[in-house]
ZAMARGU-4260 file (C-alpha; in steps of 0.2 Angstrom, whole numbers, plus 5000, padded with zeros to 4 digits):
<rodrens>
0) 5520/5620/5668 | 5529/5616/5652 | 5535/5600/5646 | 5544/5595/5630 | 5546/5577/5624
5) 5559/5571/5611 | 5559/5554/5603 | 5575/5544/5600 | 5581/5545/5583 | 5576/5529/5574
10) 5580/5530/5556 | 5595/5526/5548 | 5606/5537/5539 | 5610/5534/5520 | 5624/5522/5523
15) 5614/5506/5524 | 5617/5489/5514 | 5604/5496/5502 | 5607/5508/5487 | 5609/5525/5492
20) 5592/5534/5495 | 5588/5552/5493 | 5580/5558/5510 | 5563/5561/5501 | 5562/5542/5499
25) 5563/5539/5518 | 5547/5535/5527 | 5546/5540/5545 | 5532/5536/5558 | 5525/5545/5571
30) 5535/5543/5588 | 5524/5532/5597 | 5531/5531/5615 | 5533/5550/5618 | 5515/5552/5610
35) 5508/5539/5623 | 5516/5550/5638 | 5509/5565/5630 | 5492/5559/5629 | 5491/5552/5647
40) 5498/5568/5653 | 5483/5577/5644 | 5470/5566/5652 | 5477/5565/5670 | 5487/5582/5673
45) 5479/5600/5672 | 5488/5615/5667 | 5502/5605/5658 | 5508/5611/5641 | 5515/5597/5630
50) 5527/5600/5615 | 5533/5585/5604 | 5548/5586/5593 | 5550/5573/5582 | 5570/5570/5579
55) 5566/5558/5564 | 5558/5572/5553 | 5572/5583/5559 | 5585/5572/5553 | 5577/5571/5537
60) 5577/5590/5534 | 5594/5590/5540 | 5600/5578/5528 | 5591/5588/5512 | 5599/5605/5519
65) 5616/5597/5521 | 5616/5595/5503 | 5615/5615/5501 | 5632/5616/5511 | 5624/5619/5527
70) 5639/5619/5540 | 5629/5616/5556 | 5629/5601/5565 | 5613/5591/5568 | 5616/5593/5586
75) 5615/5612/5584 | 5601/5611/5572 | 5591/5601/5586 | 5595/5612/5600 | 5590/5627/5590
80) 5574/5620/5584 | 5569/5616/5603 | 5573/5634/5608 | 5562/5640/5593 | 5547/5630/5595
85) 5545/5630/5615 | 5550/5642/5627 | 5561/5638/5642 | 5550/5622/5647 | 5552/5617/5665
90) 5554/5598/5660 | 5564/5592/5645 | 5562/5573/5642 | 5571/5562/5629 | 5567/5544/5625
95) 5580/5532/5621 | 5587/5517/5612 | 5603/5509/5610 | 5607/5515/5592 | 5606/5533/5595
100) 5610/5534/5614 | 5626/5544/5611 | 5616/5557/5601 | 5603/5558/5614 | 5615/5561/5629
105) 5624/5574/5619 | 5609/5583/5615 | 5602/5582/5634 | 5620/5588/5640 | 5620/5603/5628
110) 5603/5608/5632 | 5606/5607/5650 | 5623/5617/5649 | 5612/5632/5640 | 5597/5629/5651
115) 5602/5624/5668 | 5586/5627/5677 | 5577/5616/5665 | 5575/5597/5673 | 5582/5584/5660
120) 5573/5567/5661 | 5577/5550/5651 | 5566/5536/5647 | 5564/5521/5637 | 5574/5504/5635
125) 5593/5510/5635 | 5592/5522/5650 | 5581/5510/5659 | 5596/5496/5656 | 5610/5507/5660
130) 5602/5520/5673 | 5615/5522/5686 | 5630/5520/5674 | 5622/5534/5664 | 5618/5546/5679
135) 5636/5543/5686 | 5644/5548/5669 | 5632/5562/5662 | 5629/5574/5678 | 5617/5584/5668
140) 5603/5570/5668 | 5592/5573/5682 | 5579/5559/5682 | 5577/5542/5673 | 5561/5533/5671
145) 5564/5514/5671 | 5552/5503/5662 | 5533/5506/5658 | 5531/5525/5662 | 5515/5531/5659
150) 5508/5531/5677 | 5526/5534/5685 | 5527/5550/5673 | 5510/5557/5679 | 5515/5555/5697
155) 5531/5563/5695 | 5523/5578/5685 | 5509/5580/5699 | 5524/5581/5712 | 5534/5594/5701
160) 5517/5604/5700 | 5515/5604/5719 | 5533/5606/5722 | 5534/5589/5732 | 5550/5585/5729
165) 5550/5572/5743 | 5537/5562/5734 | 5550/5556/5722 | 5556/5544/5735 | 5538/5535/5734
170) 5538/5534/5715 | 5543/5517/5708 | 5553/5516/5693 | 5562/5532/5697 | 5581/5535/5698
175) 5585/5553/5702 | 5598/5564/5710 | 5598/5570/5728 | 5613/5580/5728 | 5629/5571/5726
180) 5619/5554/5728 | 5609/5543/5716 | 5593/5536/5722 | 5586/5520/5713 | 5567/5516/5719
185) 5560/5500/5717 | 5555/5495/5700 | 5538/5500/5693 | 5524/5490/5691 | 5518/5483/5673
190) 5504/5492/5668 | 5491/5477/5667 | 5476/5485/5660 | 5482/5491/5643 | 5464/5496/5638
195) 5464/5509/5652 | 5478/5518/5642 | 5472/5533/5631 | 5476/5533/5612 | 5492/5541/5609
200) 5491/5560/5605 | 5495/5558/5588 | 5489/5575/5584 | 5503/5583/5592 | 5515/5577/5580
205) 5515/5592/5567 | 5519/5579/5553 | 5505/5569/5556 | 5495/5572/5541 | 5511/5566/5531
210) 5510/5549/5537 | 5506/5533/5526 | 5505/5522/5540 | 5504/5523/5559 | 5508/5512/5573
215) 5497/5507/5587 | 5503/5499/5603 | 5493/5483/5606 | 5503/5474/5619 | 5519/5471/5630
220) 5527/5458/5639 | 5537/5443/5632 | 5536/5425/5641 | 5553/5420/5634 | 5571/5422/5638
225) 5581/5424/5623 | 5599/5426/5629 | 5603/5441/5616 | 5587/5450/5619 | 5583/5463/5633
230) 5564/5465/5629 | 5559/5456/5644 | 5570/5465/5655 | 5560/5481/5650 | 5542/5476/5648
235) 5543/5460/5660 | 5538/5443/5657 | 5519/5444/5659 | 5511/5443/5641 | 5497/5457/5640
240) 5487/5461/5625 | 5473/5474/5622 | 5456/5467/5619 | 5451/5465/5601 | 5436/5478/5603
245) 5449/5490/5610 | 5462/5487/5597 | 5448/5489/5582 | 5440/5505/5591 | 5458/5513/5590
250) 5461/5507/5572 | 5444/5516/5568 | 5449/5531/5577 | 5465/5533/5567 | 5457/5529/5550
255) 5443/5542/5553 | 5453/5555/5561 | 5469/5553/5550 | 5462/5544/5535 | 5476/5530/5537
260) 5470/5511/5535 | 5487/5504/5535 | 5492/5500/5554 | 5508/5493/5562 | 5501/5483/5578
265) 5517/5486/5589 | 5520/5471/5601 | 5535/5461/5599 | 5525/5444/5604 | 5509/5448/5595
270) 5504/5430/5593 | 5510/5423/5611 | 5492/5419/5613 | 5485/5411/5599 | 5468/5411/5605
275) 5468/5430/5607 | 5474/5432/5590 | 5461/5422/5583 | 5448/5432/5593 | 5456/5448/5585
280) 5455/5442/5568 | 5438/5436/5569 | 5432/5453/5577 | 5440/5463/5563 | 5432/5452/5549
285) 5415/5452/5558 | 5416/5472/5559 | 5416/5472/5539 | 5429/5486/5539 | 5445/5484/5529
290) 5462/5488/5538 | 5479/5482/5532 | 5491/5478/5548 | 5508/5470/5550 | 5513/5464/5567
295) 5529/5453/5575 | 5528/5435/5580 | 5538/5420/5582 | 5536/5405/5570 | 5531/5393/5583
300) 5517/5404/5590 | 5507/5403/5573 | 5502/5388/5562 | 5496/5389/5544 | 5477/5390/5549
305) 5481/5405/5560 | 5491/5413/5545 | 5477/5410/5533 | 5464/5419/5545 | 5477/5433/5549
310) 5478/5437/5530 | 5459/5436/5529 | 5458/5450/5542 | 5470/5462/5533 | 5487/5456/5539
315) 5501/5461/5526 | 5516/5459/5535 | 5525/5449/5550 | 5542/5450/5557 | 5548/5433/5561
320) 5565/5432/5572 | 5573/5415/5566 | 5590/5422/5573 | 5600/5405/5568 | 5598/5390/5555
325) 5609/5380/5568 | 5598/5368/5579 | 5613/5369/5591 | 5613/5388/5593 | 5595/5388/5594
330) 5596/5379/5610 | 5612/5389/5616 | 5603/5406/5613 | 5587/5399/5621 | 5576/5402/5606
335) 5572/5384/5604 | 5563/5386/5586 | 5561/5371/5574 | 5570/5376/5558 | 5559/5366/5547
340) 5543/5373/5555 | 5551/5390/5552 | 5552/5388/5533 | 5535/5381/5533 | 5529/5396/5541
345) 5537/5408/5529 | 5531/5397/5514 | 5514/5398/5520 | 5514/5417/5523 | 5520/5418/5505
350) 5506/5408/5499 | 5494/5420/5508 | 5504/5436/5501 | 5509/5441/5519 | 5526/5449/5517
355) 5539/5442/5530 | 5554/5450/5537 | 5565/5434/5540 | 5577/5440/5554 | 5593/5432/5556
360) 5609/5435/5567 | 5627/5429/5565 | 5644/5433/5575 | 5638/5423/5591 | 5653/5421/5602
365) 5654/5402/5599 | 5647/5401/5583 | 5657/5389/5570 | 5659/5389/5551 | 5646/5376/5548
370) 5633/5386/5558 | 5638/5402/5550 | 5636/5393/5533 | 5618/5386/5539 | 5613/5402/5543
375) 5619/5412/5527 | 5611/5397/5517 | 5594/5400/5525 | 5596/5418/5521 | 5599/5415/5503
380) 5586/5400/5503 | 5571/5412/5509 | 5573/5423/5493 | 5563/5408/5485 | 5548/5415/5492
385) 5542/5432/5483 | 5535/5440/5498 | 5551/5436/5510 | 5563/5448/5514 | 5578/5440/5523
390) 5588/5450/5535 | 5606/5447/5542 | 5613/5456/5556 | 5628/5454/5568 | 5626/5451/5586
395) 5627/5465/5598 | 5629/5462/5618 | 5613/5473/5622 | 5613/5481/5638 | 5606/5470/5653
400) 5603/5455/5640 | 5609/5437/5647 | 5622/5437/5634 | 5629/5453/5639 | 5630/5449/5657
405) 5638/5433/5653 | 5653/5441/5642 | 5653/5459/5648 | 5672/5457/5654 | 5678/5451/5635
410) 5670/5465/5625 | 5681/5474/5613 | 5677/5490/5603 | 5682/5486/5585 | 5669/5499/5577
415) 5661/5483/5567 | 5644/5489/5573 | 5628/5478/5574 | 5612/5483/5565 | 5605/5476/5582
420) 5611/5491/5590 | 5615/5503/5576 | 5606/5511/5563 | 5618/5520/5553 | 5619/5537/5561
425) 5635/5544/5556 | 5646/5545/5572 | 5658/5559/5574 | 5673/5559/5586 | 5663/5565/5600
430) 5651/5551/5598 | 5666/5537/5597 | 5674/5545/5613 | 5659/5544/5624 | 5657/5526/5618
435) 5675/5523/5621 | 5675/5531/5639 | 5659/5524/5644 | 5658/5506/5639 | 5645/5502/5654
440) 5633/5515/5646 | 5636/5510/5627 | 5639/5490/5628 | 5629/5489/5612 | 5643/5496/5603
445) 5654/5483/5608 | 5657/5466/5602 | 5660/5449/5609 | 5675/5440/5601 | 5673/5423/5592
450) 5689/5411/5593 | 5683/5402/5577 | 5679/5417/5565 | 5686/5434/5564 | 5673/5449/5568
455) 5680/5456/5551 | 5675/5442/5541 | 5658/5440/5549 | 5655/5458/5543 | 5662/5454/5525
460) 5650/5439/5523 | 5635/5448/5530 | 5639/5463/5519 | 5640/5451/5504 | 5625/5441/5506
465) 5614/5455/5511 | 5620/5464/5495 | 5615/5449/5484 | 5597/5451/5490 | 5596/5469/5486
470) 5604/5468/5469 | 5600/5450/5462 | 5586/5437/5465 | 5587/5421/5457 | 5606/5419/5453
475) 5611/5418/5472 | 5597/5406/5474 | 5603/5395/5461 | 5621/5396/5467 | 5615/5390/5485
480) 5604/5378/5477 | 5618/5369/5468 | 5632/5371/5480 | 5623/5373/5498 | 5638/5381/5504
485) 5637/5400/5503 | 5650/5403/5515 | 5663/5394/5504 | 5657/5406/5489 | 5657/5420/5501
490) 5675/5418/5505 | 5679/5415/5487 | 5671/5432/5483 | 5682/5441/5497 | 5698/5433/5490
495) 5693/5439/5472 | 5690/5456/5478 | 5707/5456/5487 | 5715/5450/5470 | 5705/5464/5460
500) 5710/5477/5473 | 5692/5482/5476 | 5690/5495/5490 | 5677/5497/5502 | 5671/5513/5498
505) 5668/5521/5482 | 5675/5540/5481 | 5677/5539/5501 | 5658/5541/5503 | 5646/5529/5496
510) 5651/5509/5504 | 5655/5498/5490 | 5640/5487/5493 | 5627/5500/5491 | 5636/5506/5474
515) 5630/5498/5457 | 5648/5494/5455 | 5647/5479/5466 | 5633/5472/5455 | 5644/5473/5440
520) 5659/5466/5448 | 5650/5451/5455 | 5643/5446/5437 | 5663/5448/5432 | 5666/5437/5447
525) 5653/5423/5441 | 5659/5423/5425 | 5678/5424/5428 | 5678/5413/5443 | 5661/5404/5449
530) 5657/5395/5433 | 5673/5389/5427 | 5678/5384/5444 | 5663/5381/5455 | 5648/5378/5446
535) 5639/5361/5443 | 5626/5369/5431 | 5635/5380/5420 | 5623/5383/5407 | 5609/5389/5421
540) 5621/5400/5430 | 5627/5408/5413 | 5609/5412/5407 | 5604/5417/5425 | 5619/5429/5424
545) 5614/5436/5407 | 5596/5439/5413 | 5600/5448/5431 | 5613/5458/5423 | 5598/5468/5416
550) 5590/5474/5432 | 5602/5483/5445 | 5594/5496/5453 | 5599/5514/5447 | 5610/5504/5435
555) 5607/5517/5421 | 5606/5531/5434 | 5619/5545/5435 | 5631/5541/5449 | 5627/5558/5457
560) 5616/5552/5472 | 5605/5567/5470 | 5599/5561/5453 | 5600/5543/5458 | 5581/5542/5461
565) 5576/5550/5444 | 5571/5538/5429 | 5580/5547/5417 | 5575/5561/5406 | 5556/5567/5406
570) 5553/5559/5389 | 5560/5542/5398 | 5549/5545/5413 | 5534/5548/5400 | 5537/5531/5393
575) 5539/5522/5410 | 5523/5529/5416 | 5514/5524/5400 | 5519/5506/5404 | 5508/5506/5419
580) 5491/5499/5415 | 5481/5514/5424 | 5492/5527/5419 | 5491/5520/5401 | 5472/5517/5400
585) 5470/5535/5407 | 5481/5543/5394 | 5478/5532/5378 | 5464/5525/5371 | 5467/5507/5363
590) 5463/5511/5346 | 5470/5507/5329 | 5478/5522/5325 | 5489/5519/5342 | 5507/5517/5341
595) 5512/5502/5351 | 5530/5499/5358 | 5540/5490/5371 | 5544/5503/5385 | 5560/5505/5393
600) 5555/5495/5409 | 5553/5479/5398 | 5567/5469/5392 | 5565/5455/5379 | 5578/5442/5376
605) 5581/5424/5370 | 5588/5411/5382 | 5595/5394/5379 | 5585/5385/5393 | 5568/5383/5399
610) 5567/5398/5410 | 5549/5395/5417 | 5555/5377/5422 | 5571/5384/5430 | 5561/5396/5441
615) 5548/5382/5445 | 5563/5372/5451 | 5571/5384/5461 | 5555/5389/5470 | 5552/5370/5474
620) 5570/5368/5477 | 5569/5353/5465 | 5584/5346/5455 | 5590/5357/5442 | 5595/5343/5431
625) 5578/5342/5425 | 5578/5360/5417 | 5582/5355/5398 | 5591/5366/5386 | 5579/5375/5376
630) 5576/5390/5364 | 5563/5403/5373 | 5559/5421/5373 | 5558/5429/5390 | 5550/5447/5394
635) 5554/5455/5410 | 5545/5469/5417 | 5553/5480/5430 | 5539/5484/5442 | 5546/5496/5454
640) 5562/5506/5447 | 5577/5505/5461 | 5571/5488/5468 | 5573/5471/5462 | 5553/5468/5458
645) 5552/5460/5442 | 5538/5451/5433 | 5543/5438/5420 | 5535/5431/5406 | 5539/5416/5394
650) 5531/5422/5378 | 5525/5410/5365 | 5530/5411/5348 | 5516/5421/5342 | 5518/5434/5356
655) 5536/5437/5352 | 5531/5439/5333 | 5518/5452/5337 | 5529/5461/5349 | 5543/5462/5335
660) 5532/5473/5326 | 5529/5486/5341 | 5542/5496/5337 | 5532/5513/5340 | 5534/5517/5322
665) 5518/5507/5317 | 5501/5509/5320 | 5491/5495/5328 | 5481/5494/5312 | 5498/5491/5303
670) 5504/5479/5316 | 5489/5468/5313 | 5490/5470/5294 | 5509/5463/5295 | 5505/5450/5306
675) 5489/5444/5296 | 5501/5441/5281 | 5508/5426/5286 | 5491/5416/5292 | 5472/5418/5292
680) 5466/5412/5308 | 5473/5405/5324 | 5463/5390/5333 | 5449/5394/5322 | 5447/5413/5326
685) 5451/5426/5312 | 5467/5432/5312 | 5461/5451/5314 | 5451/5446/5330 | 5465/5435/5336
690) 5480/5448/5334 | 5470/5461/5343 | 5466/5452/5357 | 5484/5447/5359 | 5488/5466/5358
695) 5476/5470/5371 | 5483/5457/5382 | 5501/5462/5381 | 5496/5480/5383 | 5486/5475/5399
700) 5501/5464/5405 | 5512/5481/5402 | 5523/5474/5389 | 5518/5486/5377 | 5515/5504/5379
705) 5504/5516/5366 | 5509/5533/5360 | 5497/5544/5350 | 5511/5549/5340 | 5525/5538/5329
710) 5541/5538/5339 | 5554/5541/5327 | 5568/5536/5338 | 5562/5519/5343 | 5573/5503/5341
715) 5570/5493/5325 | 5566/5478/5336 | 5562/5478/5356 | 5573/5462/5357 | 5587/5466/5369
720) 5603/5458/5369 | 5608/5445/5383 | 5627/5446/5380
</rodrens>
């Protein structure tokens, strides 16, 4: 018997709120769910061959090929690929999630049309939540596996092998056809002993050698009952976690077999039992082995001591679902978080070097202006922490969630899709037709009206503040801190865009907020409208506007998206590489004959405020009035091209003086000689030794790079204009 398993498409198209990315930059991961089913099939079923189709990888390849004028649709590409890599499987199975469910069902129905004798099965959260509605609407679907399917799947395959169709009635968690009737068996039992499940069959993924990280499922079950969430419906309320020994053993397997030590620990509620997390961290630390891992946790399930221990054990990322910054909304959605504690957890994770995804949701059906303002303020306020990555999504009525059941008769289809249910797949007319015809199958793409705020405005505000996060850093933080009313600012921005007749897309293709034109327009908005009319600290906002105008992702790149990820000419790439300490030290010896210069990734400018004190005030939320006017020289070093990751240094007078001499046309020896003409020593140290030490430090900090030859086209001075 031959079985083909296909994961749900989970990656985004190139139309997110971030600047457009080339397909080469999108990282994908192994399809954990279908690999788990394949693994237990291998261990429990004899004479069954299993093929895995990685839909995410196919999509990446499709995007690249489409740029060469490939006219085939993605559906056609997938069907052709399935027929190429597996010969007439007896069973073809599709994993499902809400975001790509229309695509999955179209694939399943088309394959069934071409191969009527192949049994088509579905599993996963979306099919589980809409099983009856799905089978009524799509007659090509033969079987749906509800809930946790490992042992259900094994029983099903054994029955098919033995041709005992009558056994299907005894398999829990199964919904299947019997002629014109749909049979729905009782729910499947949860897998209590997760240690008994084998490691996913990662080796069946043909792209396994290309991954930088791998996910490992370590637990299931959520004891909470948030009204917008459907996780507990799928995995149940009983919290289960693999033993520390099993988790460590499986992490070791991944590292030894695939050379990967960066592992995502897959469990929505990893820290629901603190003692078990303590035990896991202590086991990992005691092993003496180094792994890097991320997880999801509620902020009220961790404390600062636990976060410190997690960091020591290798945790480098946590997903925190905050949802709303309104105390009333916290109660209404049954989340019930203490928001001050949430900020404290984010702050301590930042201190420990743990990156946090701070997830927020807006557009709840009874959300007010005040509550929306609190949430967008919380979003911007999170940018104070270097390691925080705030996210703001629009609510979706997820299938079978308490919120959906309460409002299912009020849903409207306005095509303002939520990130909770929609990951950027570019719908065509067939997808939209399915969604319109079958709201009970695709409720996640509908919306619940809010009598106070229009859905369009929710989207406009969400798009605006998330774009601020992508393109800027301290400017929106300062605006939020001085006004505490990001909602008001957002509405002024929307009105300003209407006056300027700014369109929602650029060239009918790139969403406006993904294009660098947004960043340029926003700086105009600050100078023309915000500073003269709204700002109470005009000098501070003015200086921040100048500095953050330097660093737009892809600001100087060509508009053509094919070239958007390039750093510039080959010469520029060389210079950018040279500013990296490791690359520079490998390619240049620090010698008196080298020519120092300020690389393109470094901007040096003069400001009229104490910038160091300003950043300190913004980080600590202190009174901005204590920031004094002061002439300073600032060096901004772009750490990663295409992202707002910038290292900032406030330079001393001596550092600025020596940098002014590093124009690429003078050797280090000549720089030291010129610098020495004005003084003989610094703090009792000879000027030659002091200047050499300063140059070495500037080199290590990446503020100067070295060339073996004189750079004839270098600027006369590295100082960049802040106008």
